[in-house]
ZARO-907623 format. One record per residue: residue in three letters; y, x, z of N, C-alpha, C, O, CB in turn. Coordinates in steps of 0.001 Angstrom, whole numbers, plus 500000, padded with zeros to 6 digits. Each point is the difference from the previous one (the first is absolute). Glycine has a CB too. Layout:
! residues N
ALAYXZYXZYXZYXZYXZ...
END
This chain:
! residues 255
MET498844500801500053501024499065500348501470501124499609500059501175500363498244497093501908LYS502724501039496960501235500759499989500766499443501389499704499012500671500428501273496444GLU500939500673503086500817499511501008500659498853500000500552499628498964499569502249501250TYR499928497453500817500618498544500076501172499966499486500496501104499779498486498360502038THR501644499602497910501689499638499849500131498837500948499053499324500404501401501318496932VAL500840499188502985500315498896501025501144499154499331500979500542499488498374500940502705ILE500482497282497837501121498832499662500146499156501186499164499785500877500273500050496652ILE502079499598502330500239499235500867500293498574499460500569499687498954500076502299502303THR498712497057499924499920498605498936500827499229501344499923500473501134497187499473496898TYR503671498820501658500366499316500860499310498575500217499992499218499049501907502197500527SER497554498241501577499057498744499893500823498955500678500450500173501133497184501045498939GLU502564497684499221500808498684500669498982499576500952500332499605501118501130499455496815GLU496965501011501595499362499475500887499876500570501322499770499238500939499359500012497279LEU501012502182502007500111500483501233501383500430500360500147500519501106497579500062498678GLU503211499288499506501486500280500302500157501414500433500838500243500868499585497392499835ARG498971503179498864500227501620500021499576500677498743499210499567499161500376500470503278ASP501102501165497559499553501093499115498551500289500093499533499837501127502654501110499074VAL497014499433498902498763500271499938499864501258499287500432500109498853499007497599501325LYS499927503348500493499679501271499346498390499971499626499001499815500695503009501496500709VAL498183498956497181498582500083499266499547501253499414500626500564499102499775497263500369TYR498617502572500985499101501316499301499374499757498990499217499053500074500365501794501691VAL500517499875496973499077499842498871499553501392499490500638501049499916500490496737499439SER497605501922500333498976501222499874499300499953498650498920499410499969500613500602502565LEU500873500459496498499428499898498661498465501006499809499760501104500489503077498422498617PRO496482499793500193498862501007499474500213501279499424501038500009499338498042498147500278ASP500324502914500394500339501104499296500445499956498743500998500589499583497681500171501659ASN500299498266497887500164499944498443501105499284499772500422500177498857497326499913500577TYR502949499091501279501192499055499980500998500191498812500265499113499188499532500871503312HIS500656501112497495500990500553499017499400500499498742500767500181499054500599500434502808ASN497316499645497985499420500389498924499387499219499312499386500461499038500584501115501812SER499990496921499427499356499281499093500835498466500135500914499762500789496565501803499415ASP501963497546498852500950498562499974499107498974500687500233498791499981501091501606497629LYS497759500103502927499041498717500868500549499648501100500661500790500675497303499918498730SER501799497840500980500554499496500850498617499986501563498790500027499780503202498520497884TYR498466501419503407499274500367500945499793498659501470500924499235500278500037503548498606PRO497901497201501745500146499051500776500913500362501203500454501143500045497395498070499078VAL502473499830501928500923500369500851499220499745501377499029499244500009503120500230498383LEU498263501128502695499665499833501416501299499958500911500659500996500296497095500223499239TYR502485497630500818501145499847501028499398500229501480499037499412500492502270498801497912MET499484502770502177499364500696501180500883499288501093501135499841499551498076502663499342ASN500667497059502270500990499856501078500195501200500834499244500929499715500194496782500321ASP501337502477500859500280501311500851500206501168499030499461501085500218499060498121501792GLY502307500566496849500130501045499111500572501180500623499750501095499496500432497338498782GLU500538501487502732500574501135500803499037501086500256500365501174500054501106497262501008ILE497149501146499117499094500824500821498946500621498934498941500507500372501360497937501915LEU500125501459496226499008500106499008500176501528499437499035500762500043500980496516499367PHE501099503098500122500247501163499284500842501119500978499976501159499585499997497285498090ASN500645501340503380500738501214500585499794499894501545499572498965500509502294501151497543ASP498416500863502586499636499809501495501364499668500891500013499697501193497868502085498505TYR503324498361499370501407499646500880500546498669499785501026499672500595499659502634499257ASP498628496764499220500372498895500307499436499027500707500615498956500224500185501663498289GLY498151499564501859499015499202500803500218499853501227500697500843500564497906499737498187TYR500853498301501994500244499577501356499489500981500957500493500271501095499421497439498215THR498739502936499996499072500843500667500304501587500192499553500733500882498930497522498193GLY502385502071499875500291501500499808499137500413499154500259501121499563500542499335502456LYS497841498845497398498996500481499221499737498896499034499907498782500154499156502745501612SER500821499457496917499740498829498895498408500120499746499287500872500497503270499265498163TRP496987498763500419498506499926499501499615501167499180498841500416499985501280497142499963GLY500859502986499355499979501283499082498974499191498720498818500208499724501363502300502503ILE500584496740497301499324499261498749500062500913498770499026500031499248501691497612501603MET500452503161498878500068500895498905498614500930499843499326500158498982503359499807501397GLU497095500639501047499051500918500350498570499279499524499136500554499321502420500523502774SER498409497896498293498568499225499733499779499862498436498859500021499540501354498480502734PHE500944501352496891499775499918498618499742501207499399499366500064498947501906498158501024LYS499198502828500650499800501215499425498527500810500146499472500782499211503058499172501187THR497058499608500779498625500497500298498941498925499842498965500091500660502025501537500921ASP499228497218497469499184499431499407500172499231498747499973498780499839499447501426502177PRO500786500868497021500475499697498537499088498653499399500415499403499007500218503444500555SER498271496791501029499565498769499291500259498843500512499388498982499679499120502125499610SER502609498942501726500608498638500378500668499137498677500490500731499139500066500441503339PRO499494497819497347500506499160499052501659500178499853500725500265500958497178498113499595GLU502490501460498297501586500046499793500539498857500311499723498971499383500217502464498950VAL500938498608502712500738498679500599501331500528500291500294501149500331497665497626500813VAL502867500125498669501570500186500336499791499719501480499222499067500201502208500076497475LEU499098501464503459500113499652501291501346499713500408500906500795499748497217500434500610VAL502093497593500311501357499567500450500123499572501411499750498886500459500588500444497315GLY500153501892502941500075499828501401501400499406500437501114500358499618497214501583500618ILE501364497144500586501321499186500664500351500341501337499149499789500864500294498329497882MET501647502368501582500342500260501155500047498896500965500499498941499618500511502748499324SER498505498418502354499996498949500899501473499864500554500856500877499890496605499508500669ALA502725498280500108501232499796500649500038501045501099499247500974500001500868496524499429GLU500965502212501683500147500842501148499046499540501015499435500767500780502924499696498736VAL497484498323500458498719499324500641499175499472499223500101498917499424500945500625502206ARG498042501277498330498863499681498698499243498855500175499638499268499079499980503005500529ASN500081497524501851499272498573500251500301498819499651499208499064499887500377501842501545ASN501936499070498320500598498710499609499853499619498620500052498808499697501467501561501964GLU498260500731497274499851499518498733498434500116499584499568499472498976502962501196500495LEU496821499934501255498459500005499539499186499238500857498878499902499502501299502263499603PHE499922497215502048499189498961500413500557498738499360501205499822499822498169501364502333PRO499498497789497449500535498858499585500231498846501054500454498893499709498514501851498225PHE500702499615503181500319498729500958500753500915501279499780501182500266497783496870499034THR503245501152501287500550500318501240499327500194501027499035499265500209502364499800499100PHE498942502010501634499224500133501266501243500718500783500942500666499569496234499574499523LYS502474499381502160500907500463501609499367501244500358498794500224500104501625497340501087SER500629503278498998499784501530500523499222499749501242500239498941500581502022502235498528ARG496790499676501424499221499945501079500936500670501165499694499747501166497962500307497378LYS503532500836501182501064500492500886500965499243500272500630500170501044498956501604498294SER500721497260499803501362499224500212499729498591499299498925499529499628502758502724500332ASP499438497282499979500234498457499194500382500256498696500340499033499319500496499695502610ALA499179502494497536500253500227498489499037499382498936498815499806500271502127502279500546VAL499453497691498288498759499282498964500106500593498622501021500156499330499046497460501819PHE498860502645498592500144500960498654499037499316498935499243499076500298501191503368501060GLY499666498069497451499020499427499133500746498856499078501181499652500017496842500881501813GLY500714498932497238500561498816499368500807500050498685500383499001499392499620500382502849LYS500212501917497386500524499966498686499253500503498760500483500148498878501374500008502424ALA496966500067499064499257500593498878500113499463498686500093500671498972498507499849502609LYS501383497825498530500361499477498590501140500385499419500021500294498805498921498002501718ASP502160501749500261501357500698499259499857501216499447500552500377498966500740498646502485TYR497851501698499339499890501612499484499496500087498706500501500650499083499022500201503086LEU499087498213497772499284499873498822500532499321498682499635500197498840498770499862502844ASP502627499027498844500704499271498998501071501078499282500323499929498815499362497665502619TYR500800503410499502500923501052499496498877500850498915500313500098498813501526500103503717ILE497115500274497871499275500786498922499900499148498851500398500524498959498282500812502606VAL500930497589498355499665499017498898501244499763499030500027500105498774498269498712502853ASN502717500839499246501148499406499248501347500912499894501031499602499458497982498137501355THR500828503534499781501235500753499736499390501130499579500345500341498868501287498743502711LEU497332501824499123499731501304499777498887500088498876499877501050499370500843499525503068MET498361498190497272499220500183498738500820500098498712499757500887499182498472497878501953PRO502692500376498686500714500174498811500722501186499739500218500270498819499871497610501327VAL500401503021500906500535501073499984498934501096499619500257500881499180501461498169502406ILE497307500863498932498757500875499664499616499913498521499881500968499250499234498667503098ASN500688498947497298499563499702498501500959500547498989499648500629499002499280497265501731LYS502328501819499597501261500592498864499630501291499820499675500402498883502403498323501825LYS497931502198500548500431501136500095498731501093499641500162501163499633501740497819502089TYR496939500402498463498937500842499823498853499452499133499776498793500081500906502111502058ARG498631499787497110498962499488499164498703499723500640498978500685499949502105500470498371VAL499144497608502357498650499361500803499357498659499576500629499105499435500381501963502491LEU497756498878498380499324498709499714500422498998501047499929500224501208498084500929497730THR502475497615500468500625499224500628498960498895500508500446499192500815501688501505497887THR496627499186500937499314498857500099499188500178501793499523500984500565500134498762496117PRO500463499145503652499365499728501697498971501168500054500236500924500779499824496124499506ASP498832502980498956498826500758499892500146501234499901499053500744500254500090497709498927LYS501902501965500484500401501573500139501174500422500817500784500935499838498350499213498004THR500789498891503116501123500100501198499333499879501366499255499092500368502575499792498167GLY498548502139502125499227499977501382501176499996501121501202500013499733496535501434499341ILE501668498532502301501227500059501180498992500552500934498836499600499961503068498223499701LEU498562503229501313499290500765500883500908500050501121501191500293499896497480500997498452GLY500680498388502828500632500412501075499201500578501342498809499741500172502741498608498775ILE499199502437501964498851500411501016500570499617501328501222499991500143497793502059498507SER500147497620502374500708499631501192500518498475499922499253499106499602501426503425500677VAL500658497228500132500635498957499829500347499684498463500201498851499609500528501578502755GLY499319500605496874500039499726498651498691499652499654500011499329498968501809502089500582GLY497060498765500895498654499506499516500097498283500022499828499189499089498768503167501979VAL501658497507499973500331498326500583500865499432498486499624499111499235500903501400504163CYS500487500179496525500853499228498852499199499956498711500117498984499315502153501821501637SER496793500339498559499336499992498858498857498705500114499702499277499049500819503519500623MET498986497104501548498997498624500231500752498904499558499715499297499031499059501451503023TYR502209499127498694500924498858499959500236499767498385499717498868499607501514501707502890ALA499235500325496558500360499875498653498953499767499327500147499868498785501537501382501362ALA497032498640500403498681499520499266500056498401499777499577499396499014498967502599502157THR502131497413500072499845498739500257501312499110499523499964498772499922498411502036502004SER502749499966497777501196499550499560500234500425498603500238499047499258500556500957503001HIS499205501223497140500505500476498831499152500575499069500309500890499207501418499345501968SER497046499156498963498890500175499184500112499826498235499146500426499222499789498746503134GLU502224500162497281500343499798498769500621501152499370500102500124498780500035497667501795HIS500377503251500490500651501366499564499214500916500242500037500871499131501971498603501221PHE497109500759500663499193500789500310498536499905499801499642498872500335502081501364500865LYS497286500488498392498783499786500077499014500949500689498822499698500193501878499163497996LEU499802502197502135499495501021500681500655500269501409501221500136500084498212500704497664PHE499778499234503317500516500397501145499242500945501011498777499936500125502287498025499428ALA499625502810501075499508500663501119500398499995501232501224500076500106498362500920498479SER499860498945502342500578499588501667499237501093500691498771500045499952501505497063500115ILE500481503802500597499572501386500564500113500017501566501172499894500362499671501294497450SER498393498899503051500024500066501246501062498851500611500853500177500870498383502394498840SER500467496278499611501008498959500272500311499403501453499082499473500627500225500050497127ALA501812500546502713500369499743501370500155498486500432501082499526500348500032502692499461LEU497721497078500138500048498657499771500321499284501619500176498783499945497995501469497662ARG501895500189503391500002499625501260501127498866500220499794498886500481499255503476500141PRO502350498219498865501022498774500444499764498684498969500553498923500219501467502960500670ASN497200498316498106500298498796498973498409499524500076499674499029499317502609501958498782TYR496914499553502562498360499785499761499790498395499723499627499641498883499578502474502916ASN501002497079499076499796498652500136500312499320498700499239499356499278501238500795503128GLU500843500132497436500585499250498729499220500630498734499637499218499122502916500395501981MET497236501449498792499353500641498869498559499738499746499511499942498872502074501678501514VAL497740498221500770498798499299499789500006498696499643499119499661499210500174501699502136GLU501625497653499107499953498762499471500593499827498330499682499084499241500529500251503465LEU500673501741496997500589500034498754498664500345499126499532499263499132503094501494501651MET496945500286499546498849500331499129498937499090499667499478499927498888500981501979501945GLU499187497282500347499010499230499937500480498647498914499132499410499359500004501593503275GLU502195498647497273500468499050499214500376500263498623500178499117499161500392500142502794SER499543501979497846500492500258498630498955500223499031498811500026500319503110500889500617ASP498538499263497775499106500080498800500310501598499560501106500473499740499005496666499409PHE498829503426500845499822501386499446499594500038498449499696501073499478499587499626502920SER500723498141496906499062500242498585500727500689499256499367500430499036499444497639500828ASN502698502356500166500806500604499217500072501659499982500471500721499121500627497043501216ILE498238502631501005500041501482500200498861500477499379498963499355499849502223500635502217ASN499077501480497471498831500841499186499265500797500920498770500049500045502528500175497893LYS499530500431502830499290500893500890500900500034501430501215499812500055497720501701497764MET500282498739503185500872500081501382499191501063500757498788499863500168502134497507500031TYR499801503755500283499427501039500762500247499973501500501169500187500337499045501056497645LEU499017498585502840500821500252501578499146501061500670498849500232499630502055497170500868ASP499633503172500400499214500941500918500785500019501359501137499580500215497941501968497774VAL500002499067502907500662500341501300499206501077500767498806499702499997502130497937500132GLY499294503399500462499620500883500772499416499688501205500506499100500670500938501886498282THR497463499667501494499449499798501541501086500552501128500031499569501152497355500802497936ASN503379500515500461501090500598501028501168499636499884500827500848500335498170500826499789GLU501483497131499435501446499880499678500936500187500950501172500311499791498176498357498785SER500028501101502701501018500392501303499274500690501020498798499833500205502608498171499540PRO499422502861500963499271500799501061499289498619501044498934500225500574503086502360499338ASN498536496292500223499239499132501048498862499284499115500102499341498965502103500181502735GLU496732500821499033498775499550499488499843498440499527499344499669499012499861502188502499ASN501447497299499286499998498657499990500922499492498753499616499169499176499937500844503463VAL501815500663497354500809499879498674499269500241498897499986499176499085501863501469501924SER497345500685498921499204500268498770499082498959499501499938499573498847500199502611501848LYS499116497441500389499133498656499831500708498874499453499514499447499013499221501179502857LEU502379498938498641500842498769499519500157500449498312499688499188499128501885500204503532TYR498888501838497032500219500241498758498952499639499002500255499442498933501083502135502000VAL497256498832499539498834499894499367499599498566499720499634499555498912499809502551502108ASP500693497178500227499540498535499994500951499206499185499534499049499373499432501120502904THR501995500025497662501017499200499337500090500135498656500250498999499328500868501100502489ASN498687501210497542499910500163498868498652499690499068500013499758498793501719501653502144GLN497239498652499832498715499655499603499915498434500044499210499515499190499820502753501670THR501575496960499859499933498554499691500775499781498993499442499409499076500134499927502962ILE501851501011497760500547499869498642499157500312498880499890499251499029502052501219501960ALA497519500525499122499010500477498813499030498933499760499854499571498856500273502878501724ASN499191497082500409498948499102499843500427498643499605499246499272499355499582502027502219ILE502510498287498838500530498623499537499947500244498224499422499248499216502452500157503291LEU498845501772497152500197500427498609498734499900499154500053499496498878501718502024501940LYS496959499005499757498947500134499192499402498604499743499524499706498903500122502644501938ASP500393496788500214499553498534500134501129499118499054499718498817499814499166501551502912LYS502295500126496711501017499072499434499787500344498521500139499202499073501680500687502974THR497832501382497850499963500432498406498679500791499671499179500296500868503488499953499050HIS497225500009498982498541500733499705500140501438500765501013500694499914498516498133497457PRO499335501516503374500214501216500812500003501384499113500069501046500646498765497624501352ASP501106501401496781500185501171499035501604500162499915500416501116499691497250498408498814LYS503179499542501722501346499957499931500651500961501309501053500634499938498715496808498774ILE499339502482502433500618500293501415499281501409500295498771499998499928501578497299501051LYS500214503739499300499227501200500682500599500225501248501225500085500084498197501048497861PHE499828498977503060500461500188501410499071501560500471498813500323499942501649496491500655GLU500601503761499798499329501285500567500438500280501456501197500015500285498744500997497355LEU499011499231503366500124500339501262499752501727499866499031500596499530500125496762501568ILE501899503091499402500426501429499977499656500815501312500845500087500891501032499147497564GLU496954501328501656499421500795501335501133501037500344500311500894499213496968498957500140GLY503252499992501741501061500949500475501165500200499586500714500929500378497809499881500007SER501779498351498811501329500030499070501188499473501114499730499002500670498928500321496656GLN502524501289502845500838499588500782501388499457499152500138500253498803498650501395503016HIS502164497616498923501154499261499450501056501250499702501068499967500610498490497548500831ILE500227503407497794500704501090499566500101500339498273499092499752499207500140501028503282GLU501872499736497216500029500175498624498950500908499375499485499721498917502813499832501386GLU497401501508500375499109501059499531498583498967499657499487500023498881501696502378502793ASP498324496781499355498641499313499682500374498973498576499234499864499046499797500133503931TRP502255499377497152500150499099498733499964500717498687499490499507498994501869499018502352ASP499142502532498694500160500891498723498709500447499535499834500111498785502339500710501917LYS496905499449500086498624500488499566499416498714499423499057500238499246500571501705502594ARG500626496925498282499181498721499143500992499503499002499599499024499365498904500045502663PHE502804501403497648500789499335499028499391500081498785499890498954499360502013501448501762PRO497507501024498238499266500211498827498923498898499633500026499470498889500417502927501614SER498526497239500531499082499099499812500562498608499767499522499170499227499060502277502067ILE502438498408499433500527498545500230500691499644498510499799498902499481500747501372503422ILE500257500714496480500773499947498905498805499683498545500113499190499080502010502688502360LYS496766499136498853499034499837498946499314498403500050499901499229499046499621503588501112TYR500105496985501061499584498497500293500839498704499208499583499040499352499804502055503084LEU501721499271497866500894498839499464500364499928498724500372498960499457500415501043502412PHE499111501279497500500609499974498430499006500532499042500246500000498794502132500415501965ASN496661499979499656498578500496499064499176498678499805498939500020499377500744502586501726
END
């Protein structure tokens, strides 16, 4: 992958400027072909260490350089809001430490991608614009948002990936939503969770149980071949571990 570029878009849906990172396939400027697109939540932790909220990036560039067999895909990373929980959780929830309420704006966030960002990407870059060539991926809270997109925006995306999804604050609502939703439009959905997501053993078990439940619902609601769920032994809730499985995830989605 080549170095990424940055564009700034204004979102009426979110009422803020949104920083967007775009990475093109190596051969992009040497060909006239069009490429699939993967929209990625938490864009600030994808390509560099200094923009992210953790001070550590996935190292996406390195993943592609070390695995030349990865499919050629345009990557579009979307920088989170200052309070990322607000835009990535679909349902509101109250803080355990105060009366503050978070979440509830995932639909607005996805509407921004579809109505504002996609037209910019489609015009500026040679991309395949059909839903079957368009994916959305998220980790942790962003993974919950990607799950939600499968219920709300499957006319625009048909490929979904939810990695180490932090379901707890919206778990009951997500279970109900998944059980009520129609997934006939999706082509592929990847979900995973590590067995050591938290230093707290009970929290790690909660991660596993909640993600396993969602995966089982999805397998019951659509053809099992469309759903891939992986329980990753020893994997933690850290960028280094997510980076290790990115090449296999993108191959699953786009091959």
